[in-house]
C-alpha positions in Angstrom: -6.6 74.9 -96.0 -7.0 73.5 -92.5 -6.6 69.9 -93.6 -2.9 70.1 -93.1 -3.2 70.8 -89.5 -4.4 67.4 -88.5 -1.4 65.6 -90.2 1.4 64.8 -87.7 4.5 67.0 -88.2 6.7 64.2 -89.3 4.3 62.8 -91.8 3.0 66.1 -93.2 5.8 67.0 -95.7 5.9 63.6 -97.1 2.2 63.4 -97.4 1.9 66.9 -98.9 4.6 66.2 -101.5 2.7 63.0 -102.4 -0.5 65.0 -102.6 1.3 67.6 -104.7 2.3 65.0 -107.3 -1.3 63.7 -107.5 -2.9 67.2 -107.5 -4.3 69.1 -110.4 -2.4 72.1 -111.7 -5.0 74.3 -110.1 -4.4 72.8 -106.7 -0.6 72.6 -106.9 0.2 76.2 -105.9 -2.1 75.9 -102.8 -0.3 72.7 -101.8 3.1 74.2 -102.4 2.0 77.0 -100.1 1.0 74.5 -97.4 4.4 72.7 -97.8 6.1 76.1 -97.2 3.9 76.7 -94.2 4.7 73.2 -92.8 8.5 73.8 -93.2 8.1 77.0 -91.2 6.0 75.2 -88.6 8.7 72.5 -88.2 11.4 75.1 -87.8 9.4 76.8 -85.1 8.7 73.5 -83.5 12.4 72.5 -83.4 13.4 75.9 -82.1 10.9 75.5 -79.2 12.1 72.1 -78.0 
């Protein structure tokens, strides 16, 4: 799960979506969850600045 944290904010969504396309059906829900978490993170980040 923590692998997403070391991806730069700007890259992460693109990278996660790419990873989602390449992922197995078993991994897809987990990656979708990470994408949602990233979106929230970015919203928080933008609010803070």
